[in-house]
N, C-alpha and C positions, 0 to 999 in steps of 0.2 A: 503493497499500501503507498502509494508515494504523497510523503509530507507536503501540506501545505506551504508558500512559501510566503514571509512576511514583506509585507510593499518596501521596506529598502533590500530585503534579499531580491527582488522580484528586479529594484531600479539596478542592484548589478550588475545584475546577468544581461541585462539589456546595455550597459552599459555595452562588456564584455563579447556579447555578439556584436553589439556594433564596433568595437575596435579590429575585433580580427577582421570583419568585414572590411573598415578599411586597410589593413595590415594587408591582404590577401590584395585588396586592391592597388597596393605599391608596391609588392608583388609580380603582379600583372604589368603593371606599367614598367616595374624596372624593365622588366621581359623586355617586353615593346621596342624601348631605348634603344636595347643593348642589341638584338634583330637585324640590325641593317648589317653589322660589322660580321655577324655570325652565318644570315648567310651567304657571304660571301665564302664559309670552307665547305669545297664540296667535299660532301660526306657520300656522294655515289659510287666512289670507287676505292670506298674502303673494304680491304677484305674478308670475305667468312662472313658480313653481314647477316647471312639471312642464317646462320650457324648458329647455333645452341653453342652458350661459353661453355671452355674444357673445363673441367677442374683438373686444376694445379696440381700436381705433387707434394706442394707446399702445405695442399690442404689436409695430407692423407697420412702427414707425422710431427709430431714436436720439435717446436725447435728449439734453439740452444737455449742453458738453461740463463740467471742473471749472472749470476760469475762468471760466466765465460770469457767474457771482456771486459774487466775491470776497469780499460781508459776506453772508450768507443771508439772505433773508427770506419772510414769508407767503405764498402761494398765493393765486392772482391768487382762487380761489373762498373767500378768505376778508378779502376786499377789504372789507366792512363792519364787522367786527370791529375797530372804531379806537376811541381817544380822539372825545368829544363834549362842546362846551362851550352850552350855553341861550344863543343869541342876549338874550335879555331880562333874561338874568342880571347884566348890569355894563354899564354906556354904551360899555366899550371890552377888546378880548380880550387888555389888559399887567395889567389888575388884576383878573382874575377866575381859574377853574379850567377844567380838563376835567375829562371824569368816566372812571373804567376799564370799562369794560363786561366787569363780573362777571358777569353770566348767557351769559357763550360761553367762559369761564377752566376749566381745569379744576385740581385738585389743588387747593395751597397757592400756591403761588408767581406773583405776578404780571409778565410778560413786563414789561422795560425800560421799551419802548416803546411800551407801556401805563398803565403806571404813570400814578397821576388828578397833575395839575398843579394846582398854585397860586401864581402872580404877585401880586408888591405891585406890582411895573414892569418887570413880561414877564421873560424868561429870559435868559442873558449868556452866552458864550463863554470864558474865562475861560482865558490860555494860563499851561500849569503852571508852564514855565518863569522864571516871572518871580511867579508867587504864593506867598506866606508866611503863616504862622499866628502872628502873637503870641500868649504867653501870661504877662501878668503880673498886677500884683494884691499882693495878698497872701501872694508866695510868695519864697522863699530866693534861685532862680535865675530870674527872666526871659530868655523866651529868646526867639528868632524861627527858624524854623524852616521850610525846603526842603523842596519834594513829594519831594522826593529823599532827605532825612533822615527823613522822617517815614515815608514809606518801607522805611527801616533799621532800623525800632523791630518789638518784638515785634511780630506781627499779630493777631488776634482776628476768627472770622468767627462768624455767628448771623444767622437765622434771624428778623424783628419785624417786624410790620405799621405802615403812618404809616398813619392818620387823620385829616385835618383837623376841628376843633371841628365844622364849620356841616356836615358830614355828616349830610343829613335835614332839614334847616335851613328845606328849602323845605313841607314837613308839615307844621309846628306847632300849624298852625289848619285846615288840611283839604286833602285828598286835591289835589294840582295836577300829577302827573307818569307817567305809564302805562309807566316801563319800573325793571328793580333797580341800572340804570345809572343814575339818576336820584338814586331813593332811596335808596342806599346806594355809589355809586361813587368815593364821597371820603374811598376808602381804600382799600389796596394793600397787597400784601405781596412781600419780597423778602429774599433772602441777602446781607447787609453783611460786606464782610470791612474794615477797619482796626487801630487803637489803642484798645485802652480809656483812659478818661475818666482809671481809675485809675491806668495805667500811665502819666499823662501830670503828675499831681498828683504824683505817686511825682516824679517827673524832677526839677519844678522847687520842690518843696519848698512844698508848701502849708500854711500859718501855720495853726494852730487854730482860729484866730478869724474865720476868712473860713466863712461862713455859705451864701453865695450865687455864682453865677458869672454869667459877661454873658457872652455872646457876638454877634458884629455879622459880619452877610454883605458880600462885595464887590458885590453890586446896587447897578442904582439905586436900589433902598429904602433898603439901606442896614437893611435888617431887623433888628430888637436885639432879643432874649429874656431874663429872666434867671432863672435856677434855682436849684433848695433844692439844702440840703448840709445835713447832719447838721447841730439847733440853728439851722433857719430860723427866721425870725419875720417878717412881713410891717413894712410901712414904718409900724405906730401900732403895733409890737410884740409882737404878736399872733406865738400859737406858728403853724406849720404843721401839717396832719393829720399826724401818725407816718409815714405810708407816704410820703408827699410827702417830708420830712429823710431819715427812713433808707434807703428802698429806688429810690428812682428813681434818685442817680446810679450805683450800683451798673453796670448796665446799658449807662450810654453809653458810646458811640465816639463817636469820631473816622475817620470811613470817604472811604475812596477810592477802593471797588469796588463793585459793586453785579452779582446774580445771576452771577457768573465774569467781568466784564469794567468797564473801568473806568465810574465815573458817566458815565453822559450829559449835556447840558450841563443839558437840562429839570428833570435831577433835581439839580442840586449842581457835577456837573466843577471844579476838579479835588475837592475837599475841603470835605465837611457834616458835619453835629452827627447821630447820629441819638439822640433818646431813646424809647426804647422803652414804647410802653402811651401817651405823653403828647399831647397834642395838637400837631400834626403840626408847627401853624408854630414849636414853639420846638426842632425840630429844621431848624436855618438852614443854609440852604444858598449854596453859594462861603465859606464861613465861612474868616474871616481872622484875628478876635478873639479872645482869651477873655482874662476878667479879674476876679481871686477878691476880691470883695467882706463887707463885713459884713450888706450889706440890699438889695434890691433895685433896680434905677435907677428903676423904674415909665418905662416907658417907652410910648411912643405906641402899642404893641402892646398894652401893659397896661393900657390904660386906653382911649382911644378901642374899639379892638379885643377880644377874648379876654376879656368879663367880660362876669358873665350878671343881666339885671334879672332878681330876682326879684318873684314879688305880691304883698308889699310894698312895692316902689318899690324896693327897699337893693336894689345892686350888687353879687353877687359877685364877689372876684377869685380870680387866679392859681385856677383850678379845672383844675388841670393835666391828671389821669385823664383816659383814655376808659374808661369802666363798659361790662361785658358789652356783645355786643351778637350780632346771626345777621340773617339774611336767607336765604329759601329763593330756588335761583338757578332751577331745573327741578323744575315747568313757574311758570311768572313769565306775565305780562304779553310777556315778549319772544317764550317757546317756549311759546304756547298745544297745548294737549291736543288732538290731530289724530284721536283715535279710542277707546271702548271697551276698560278690561283692565289688564291687569298693566302698570306702571312703576316707577321709582327715581324717591323725594326724591331731589334734590341741594341743599344750601347749604352758606353759613360762617359758623362764629362764632368769638367773639376777644372778649380781654379787655386791657384795659389793667393789670389787677392779678394777673397771671399764667395761670393752666390753663383751659381751658377745662373741667370737671367732668362735664358733657355737658346735651344736649341734646333736649328734650323736642317733639314734634310732634302739634299739632290738626288732624285734617283731617274734625272736625264746629262748626269756628265755634269751639271753647276750651270745648265740652261735656266733652269727654273728652282727657288730654293721654298720650301713650305714647315710649318713650325711644326717640332716633334709635343706630342705632351709631354711632361716630367712628371719620375713616378714621386710621392711623399717617400720621406722628408728633404728638404733640399735643402741642406744645410752649409754652412762657411766650410770651403778648406775642407769639402768632403766630396765623396762621390757623388755623381747623380745621378740615376736611371733614365733614362730616356726610350721610351716607343715612339711605332709610328706604322699605321695603318698601308700595306701596300698589297700588290694585285701583281705577280708575276706573269708575263703573259709572253713566254718563251722568244723574249728579243732582247737581242744585245745589250748592253745599256748599265753604265758605271754610276752607283749611289756612294754618297759622299756626306760626312756632320760636319757643324759647323758650330761651335759654342763662343754663345756672347755670354760675359760674364754680369755682374752688378755695376760694375763698373765704367762696361762701358767698351770695355775690350773686346776685340772679334777674333777669334783664331785666325791666322793668314794664313797665302797660301803658299808653297815653298817656296814660289819663286817669289813672292813677298820677303821671306824672310832673307833669302841668298842677294836679294836687293840692298836689304836692309844691313844686312853682316857677313855678305861671303860666304866660303865656303868652306872654310878651311877651318872649320870650329868643331868639335865634337858636340857641347851640349847644350838646353835648351829648343829642341827641336819641335815644338808644337803645330805644325802645318797640319790641315787638313788632309783626312787618310781617304786616297778613292780604291776602290773596288771592283775591279770591269768583272763582270756577270759574262758569261757569254749563254748562247743560246738551250744549249744544252744544262746551261746551270753552272756547270763546273765557274767558281772566281780564283780570282788571280788579282796580287798584288800590282800596282801601277802608280803613276806618277804623271798627275796632270797640272803643269806647270804655268796654264793662263788663269789670270786672275777673273777668281770666279765670286 
């Protein structure tokens, strides 16, 4: 026997019924909005579409127990998604680079195990119980901090990319490689946790006359870099760009964690510097020393390496910022097109000066450009994922992406870069990348010199 409802209960029932109808209408409305894109996908050629779904062998047995893999690892079917090195790039593997497989990643976070590596003397595994950071120079209170003391300080977490300034260096004078992993894979993006530089500066009382600080690592190379502060001038007394003086230091972190866990040895365990937006070599790993000074120390890495020879023969020094860049990761030489029809173009964009404002896509070799969609979150000095709806008609074409950041800087062509700087350099090649698509779906790396 049903119980008679009170007026209040009837009111609640009516409200829930109306809410359910409204929710259903919303779902239907959303489906209708999405339908035009979905209809572009040709489902008529799906093999076995009229056959019953087969029962897999994994439905017929127990899986592995929880203790079989105390630290999870990728599926055996993803074994090809790894960092890779080019054997011919350096005479040995202790002073070279490995490349992130950007073409096989999703979202904006690079797994720690796939973050590109750059070593000057191989990586080391430093004992955190004995490791210390000394902060001295032009400060009121010089200090030595243990790892435990650092971890007690106010923490800060942020997502940022790190990019070797040699990213793309292989192709200053022409196409050399046929993979997005090798054209752009000296760049990765992670969530970092540590202590902000400004917190440490306040602790030690940095003196007003300090306009640089110097950092040093504990690896075999003892990597050393000078980093500017407000008022910074070069060793000849020339002012650095205003952005370098007044913006770089604000985001710098002393980091002990990456992507939710302790740094890995190849990424600087137990402590590293992260200098968002700048040449990744400034983000010194195995950080052991920080000294505040009135001038750059002009170290080996600031003279022998990480300088730019311009077309007039002069040398550009302290070119800290990685300018706006982008690459289409799908489709790409690593992921050719198997059949005609709809597909979503996907890629990554980033800027060392701030946020990506928008990304434009050309599917006709630069004749026309259309704006791509930016997936959230869009963060400062971080990867931004972009997408673009496209239908491949089985005709030869060239696809490209072009980034504009929130300062108004537009990613240049290779001809524009060479016109400005010449082709004798190694670093800071952020030219528009072009993928040439053949009618059969094969994709090759090509260079377009015209202004687009």
